[in-house]
N, C-alpha and C positions, 0 to 999 in steps of 0.2 A: 449220830453224825451223818450229815448229808453229803453224798458223793453223786447226787443226781446229775445226769448228763455227762459224767466223766467216764473216760475209759482207762482202766488200770490193768497193768500186767503184773502178775505175781509169779516169781520163779520159786521152785521148790514147793509148788502148790498142791502136791498130791497127798501130803500128810502133815502132821504136826501143826506148828503155828502158821505155816504157809496156807494150809487148808482153811484154818480158822480165819486168817486175814482175808482170804478170798471170799469166804461166806459173809464176813462182816462188811466188806465193800459192796457185795451184792445187796445185802439188806439196806445199805445206805443209798442204793439206787444206781450204783456204778455198773457199766458194762465191764465184765471181768474176763481177762485173757489168762488162762491157766497154763502154766509152763512147768514141766518136769519130765523126767525120763519115762515114767510109768504111764503109758497110754491108757491102759485099762482103768487105773485109778482116776486119771484125769477125766476120762469119758463119763465115769460114774458120778464124779463131782459136778461136772458140767450139766449132766442130765438133772441132778437134784436141784441145782440152782435155777435152771430153766423152768422147772416145774413150779417154782415159786412166782414166776412172772418176770424175774430178772433175766438178764442176758449174759450167758457165759460161752466162751469159746475155748475148747481144749486144743492145745498145740504141743504134742510130744516134742520135747526139746532137751538136748544135752548142752548145757551152757558152756561147756568146754570146747564146743565146736562152733567156731566163729560163723560159719556158713549157716548152721542151724539157727543161730541167734538172729542173724539177719533175716532169715525166712520167717522167724517168729514175729519180728517187728513189722515186716512187710505184710504178713497175714493180718495182724492186728489193725493196721492202717487200712488195708483193703476191706476189712469187715466193718470197722467202726469209724473210719475216717480220721482218727487222731489217736494220740496217746498222751493222756494227762498225767498219769502216775505210773512210775516204775518202782516196784518193790523188789529189790535184790535180796532174796531170802534163801536161795539155794546154797547148800553147803554141807560139809560133813567133817567129822573129827575122829582121829585115832591118836591115842595118847601113849607115848613111850619116850625114852630118852633119845637125844640127838644121835647118840652112838648106835642104838639098837633098833630104832624105828625102821620098818621096811621101807625101802626107797620108793616103792610104788605108792605108798600112802603119803609120804612126805611130798612127793611130786604131785600126787592127786589132790591134796588139800590146797596147794598153791594154785593148781590149775582150775579147780572148781571154785574155791572160796574167793580167790583174787582175780585170776584171769577171766573166770566166768562172769563175774560182776562187771569187769572192764569191757568185755564183749558186749554186754547188754547196754552199758552206758554209752559206749561209742556208737552203737547202732541206733539208739533212740535219740541222742542229742540232735542230729540233723532234723528229725521230725519235730522235736520240741522247739527248735530255733525257727523252723518254718512257720509253726503255728503261734510262735511268740508267747509260749507258756509251757509250764511243765514242772514236775516235782519228782526227784529221785530220792528214794529212801533206801539206804544201805543198812542191812541188818548185820552188824559186826558181832562183838562179844566183849565182855570184860577182860577176856584173855588178850584182847588187842590193846588193853591199857597197861597190864602188868604181866610180865613173863615169869614163869616158874618151872620147876623141874617136871619132866615128862610131858610138858605142854608146849615145848619150844617150837615144834613144827606147826602145830595148830595156831599158836600165838603169832608166829611169823606171818601166816596167811591173813590173819585178822589185823595185825599191825599194818600190813601192806594195804589192805582195804581201807583202813582208817586214814592212813597217810594220803592215799589217792583221793579220798573223800574230802579231806581238809583242803587239799590243793584245788580240787574241783570247786569247792565253795568260794575260794578266792577268784578263780577263773570266771565264775558265773556272777560275781558281784556286779551290780548295776544292770543285770538282765532280769527278766521276769521268770527265769528258771531257777529253781531252788534245789539244794541237796541237803539231806538230813542224814544223821548217823544215829542208829539205835544200838546200844551195847548192853545186852542182857547177860545176867549170870546164867548158869546151867538151868535148863528148863526140863520139866518132867514130861518129855516126849520120846518117841522112838529113837530120835537122834542120840540122846544121852543114855537111854535105856540100853542101847546096843554098844555103848562105849565101855571100856574096861575101867570101872571106877577105882579098882585097886591100884591102877597106875596113874589116875588123875590126882593132881595136887589137891590136898584138903582145902587149900586156900580158895580154889575155884568155886567150891560149894560151901564156903565158910558160914554163910547165912542161909543155907538150905537151897533146895531147888525151887525155881519159880513155877507157879501154876500157868499153864498155857494160856488160859483166858485172860489172865492179868497182863501178860506180855502182849497178847493180841490187842487188848484195849489200848495199850500205850502206843503200839505201832500205828493203830488206826487214828489215834489222837494226833500223833506226829504227822501222819499223812494228810490230815485235815488242817493241821496248824504247823507249818514248817518251822523247824528249830534247828540250830546248829548240831547239837548233840544231846542225846538223852541216855543216861546210864541207869540200869535197873538191877538191883535196888540202888538208890542214890549213894549209899555208903561207899560203894566201889568207886564212885567219882573221886572221893577223897583220897583213896589209894592211888588213883591215877595221877592226881595232882602231886601227891607226896612223892610218887616215883620220879617225877620230873624235877622236883625241888630238892628232895632228900633221898637220892637213889640208894646210897649205902644203907641208910636206916631202913628204907622200905624193903630192900633185899634181905636184910637181917630179919625183919618182921615176917616176911613171907617164908623164909627158911624155918623160923621158929614155929610157925603154924603147921608147916609140913605140906 
């Protein structure tokens, strides 16, 4: 896939699929702006990308800080002149019941997974409107499609991101700016390796964990070919549809799976 001449911002770029997405964009010819909290990891990744002849800029950013996000966008524009692609990938998950989850984690997931993405979107849209083009890709989760036990707080943050993304798609209709949603099942990355799988619903990983490169390839495909929503694997899309049409049956099925 070619991203030649485009400038892309990737949040959560220091590890996992964020890192792989950034590397894939660079291979495709994009100027890549790397955003995450870990400055050392970002600098290392930027150096590796720059050594290949591509261009990468590392900007240590906490997406929960609206001022830091604005500085990220400003630095991207100052360096490369434009922002063609924003991939909102930053996020984290802690799994426990609504009753027992530590409040700092509940609040943290809403702040990072939802507000963090909103900070980035609201900061980049004026740039995209000015240049009359752009594409926003929000990495959500199958947990945003179906809620189940011990995942309510994480699901809420992803539900919110999906709802905002769907509204944004309507608001941008008729403009050259696009918004896409990618909803992967659990991925075999440090994100989920650090999670407590004993507390995660078996439904979330019913069909196993996804390989990072497979998810990366799909995100890159969506980045190059805007679409409304892509669920990985597609079987979860059926659960999402069923949840809206037959909620009682779907809740029973999810409870049965565990």
